N, C-alpha and C positions, 0 to 999 in steps of 0.2 A: 515596441509597443506594451502598455502595461496590462495584466490580466483583467484589470477593472475595465480598462478601454476595450479590449478585445470583446469582453461581455457585452459591452453597450452595443457593439456592431453585430452582434449575433443573435437578438432577439430576446423577448421576455422569456419564452417555453425553453428555449436553448440554455438561456442563463440557469433556469431553474434546475434543468435535468443536470447541468454540469455541477452546480453547487451542492446538490445532494448525492452526487456521485463522488465527490472529494472527501478528504480527511475534514472533520468539522472545524479544526484549527485553522486550516488554509482557507474554508469557506470563510469563515468568519473575518480572516484579513482580507480578502478580496472584497467582502460586503464593507468594510471599512473604508475602502477607497472610493465607494460609489457617491454619487450625490444623493440628495435626498428623494428626489422622485424616482431615481432608478432603485433606490433601496426600497421604496414603496412597492413598485410594481413588482419587483422579483419577490418579495417577502409573499405578497398575495398570490403569486403563481406557485410558489413553492408550497404554499399551505392548501391549494388546491390541485395540485399535481396528482395525476393518476394515469395508469395505462401506459408506463413507460416500457418500450420494448429494449432488448438487449442491443438490437441493431440501431435503434434511436440513439442510446447512450454512447455506442462505438462512434457514430456519425458526430455526435456533438463533441466529442473529446478531439476527434481528429480536426473539426472545423476550429475550435478553439487553439488548438497548438498551431494550424496553419496561420490564423490571424494574428496571434500573439508573435509569432517568429517571421512574418511577412514572407514564408516561402513554403513550396509544395512539401508537405510533412512526408507523403509518401515516397517522394523522390529521393529524400534525404536519409531514410531510413526507419521511418518509426519510432521504434522505443529508444533508439540513441539520441534521435531528435528531441523526444520528451525530457530525456535525462538532461541534455543540454539547455533545454528551457528551464527546468526545475532548478538546475544548480545556478542560474542567475538571477532567480526571483525568491529562492529559499534558502534558509540554511541547511546543512547536510543532512541533520536528523529529519527534518520534514520532507526534503526531497526523496528520501529514502522510502518514506511512507507512501507517498504518492505515486511513485516509480511503480510500486507494487498494485497500486489501484489501476494505472494506465495500463501497465503488461497485461493484467486480468482482463481489462475491457478491451483491449484490442487484439487478444487473442494470439499475441506475438511468440508464445511458447506451447507446447502441448500440454493438454488440461489446463491451461490458463482459466478456462471457465469455472473450475473448481476452487478458485482462489478466495473467494468470498463467500463460500458454502460454510455452514458450521461442520465443525470437526466431529462432533457427537453424531450428527446426522449422517455424515459421510462413514464414520465408523460402522454404524448400522447397515448402510446400503454396501458398504464392501465386505462385510464380514462373512458374506456366504461366496464371494468371488474366490476364484484361484489365487493362491499366495503369489505366483509370478505375476499376475495382472495388478494385483496391489502392490508388489514391489516396483513394478514398472510406473504405476500413477505415483507413488510417494518420491521416486527418484527425481520427479519434476517439479514438486511442489515445494515451497519454501519450507526450510528445516524446521521451524516451529510449528508449522502447521502439519507437517508430516510426522512430529513427535505427538502431537495431540490425538491424530488420527490412529496413531499406532498403540497409545496407551487405552484406546478404546475398544481395541480388538481382544479376542481370547487369548491367554498366555501362550499357548501352543502354536495359535495362528501368528503371534508376533515373532516368535524364533524363527517359523518358517520365513516368514517375510523379510526379516533382517538378513537371515542367510542368503535368500535370493539376491536382496539389494548389493550385498557384499559380492556376490559373483557375478553381477549383471556386467555385460560389456556393451558391445554396440547392438542397439535394436534397430530394424529397418523402419524407415518412415511410414511405409505402407502399413506396418503392422500397428504402430503407434496411431496412425489415422483411424485405423478400423477398430482398435480399444476405444480410442476416444468418442468416436461417433456413436458406438453402442451404450457407452457410459452415458452420453450426455441424453440419450433418448430416454434411458431409465430414469434420470434425476430432472427430466424436464417439468415435473409439476412441482418439484422443490425450488427450482430456480424461477418458475412462474409465479410463485408465492412471494420470493423474494422481490421480484420486479413489481408486483403490485403494491408492496409495502414502501415503494420508493417514496419521497415527498411527504405532503401533509403536515398537520400542525406540528406532530411529533418532531419533524426535520427542522421547522422553524425554531421551535423551543431548542435543540440541540444546538444549532448555529449561534442563535442568539444568546444562549448562555456563556458563549465564548467571546462576544464581542465585549466592547468597552461599555459602560453604562450609559452615556450619551447616543451611542450609536443606536443601541436597544430603545431607549426612550422614543428616539426620533422615529424609528420604524413603527413602534407600537402605536405612538401616539397617531401617526397617520393612517395606519391601519383601523384604528378605533373609529376613526370619521366614518369609514366605508363599511365595517362589519365589527361590531363592538362584541358579539358573541364568539366569534372566531379569536378575536385578541382575548377573550376572558379565557377561553381553552388553551391558548399558547401560553399565556401567564401561568396556568395552574400546572402545567408540564415543566415549566423552567425550574427555578430555584426552588428545591424541596427541602423539608425538614431535616433530612439525614446530611443535605450539603452544608449544615452548619459545622460540619468537622472541617469544612476548608477555612474558617474564619480563626484567627490568630487567638491567644488568650486575652489579649488586650480588648479585642473587638467583642469577646464572650462578656468581660467585665461590663462593658458598656451596655450590651442589650440586656442583661440580667437587671438593670435598674429599671427596666421598662415591663419585666414580667412577675407576674404573682406566683407565688409559691405552689398554689393550688394549680394554676395552669400548666406550669412547668412539670409538676409530678405527674398530671394525666398526660402529658405530651410524651413524656420518657417513658410510659409505661410498656409500649412495645418496641422501645428504641434498644439498639444494642449496647454492648458494654463500652464500647470506644467512645460513644456520643455521650453517653452517661457521665463518663470520667471526665470527659471535655468540660462539662458543666461543674461537676463536683469540685474539680481541682481549682477552679475559678470563685469558689465560695467561701466564706469564713465558716470556721468550725460550727458555729452556732447555725449559720444558714444551711450547711450540709445536714446537721442532726433535724432541722426542721423539715428538709425537702423529703430524707428518707423516712420520717415519721409519716408524712403526707402520702408517699408512695406505698407504705405499708398499710395504710387503712383505707386506701380507695376501693378495694375489693373489685370484682368484675365490672367492667365500663362496657358501653356500647363503642364498637369501632368508629363509629361517625361523630363520637363525642371526643374520641382521641384525636382524631383527624382535623376536627375543628380546632381544638387546642394549639395542634401542632402549626397548622395555617396561621393562628393569630400570632405564633412566635415568629413564623417568616415574615408576617407583615411588619413586625418590628424590626427585623433585619434589613428589610429592603428600605425601611424608612431612614435608619442611620446610614444605609450604603449611598442613598440619595443626598443625604446631609454631608457626605465625604467623610464620616466619623469613623468608619471600618473598612475594610478592604478584604474583598473574598478572593482567594486564591484561583488562579484561572480565570478570571471575570475581565482580562484586558486592562489591568489597572497596575502594571508594574511601573509605570512611569509617574503615578501619583504620590506625593510626598505628604506624609501626615505626622 
């Protein structure tokens, strides 16, 4: 059974909860397999989603795996079953990403609930813990996350923790459970905030940014009939001015034909050097000189004016993307030939 088919049998809210729990690339791929009506209903639910508990998310993931594999996931061993599923529907790199998500959600390993926490926040929380406790926690986290947490600790504490990790042998399950329970209570407010942030228009925008343009248009056109204000909020959170870096040089040359020098100079006023260079290297020497002169003489500008200029350029980008004249990296257009 395909992931999209399994979602159709799971109900709209469960589908929304699952999609916001997955890696956005995978969520976008699943959305692309849905029919138009299912796309509309799920997108609306994601935008309105709130109050998702950790228990609900765990149950949704388990139900999804059971429906997809047509077997009892608990009887087959939880995470191994998830790995088997993902290896059949994803390439290895994507499978590895989502296995970590499922592992954290199902709490199959000690301290699994920490795997989605911000490393900087964890460094702050753990800075006053005993080095042995920190060493125990880091030894069960993914290496990249443990490294980020370690970097956030005071230097002397870093040395103490690394020493204890290197000397660590077998720790009793009772001790691990005790440390895990105490830590989870202390961090409950942090995770409650993370769960409250699940879903919403930002999640929709993130997912749709990774779908192909036709899927995006189909979803937004349908949603617009029901809630045009929500669609407007979603669109504002999708492709933004800084994302122009994802357009190749040929595409930049195309959009420059529709952008006035004054508008571009104002839009680039707060842009980083990488984005400025993206435009400059695709302009003639004379056009470069005119733009630099425009930027030099602008003086202080209201941020709202700068953002308006940037949004105008974004609209130019979207126009040419709709026409098929440009391709934005990561927008599901790898099969388009131009």
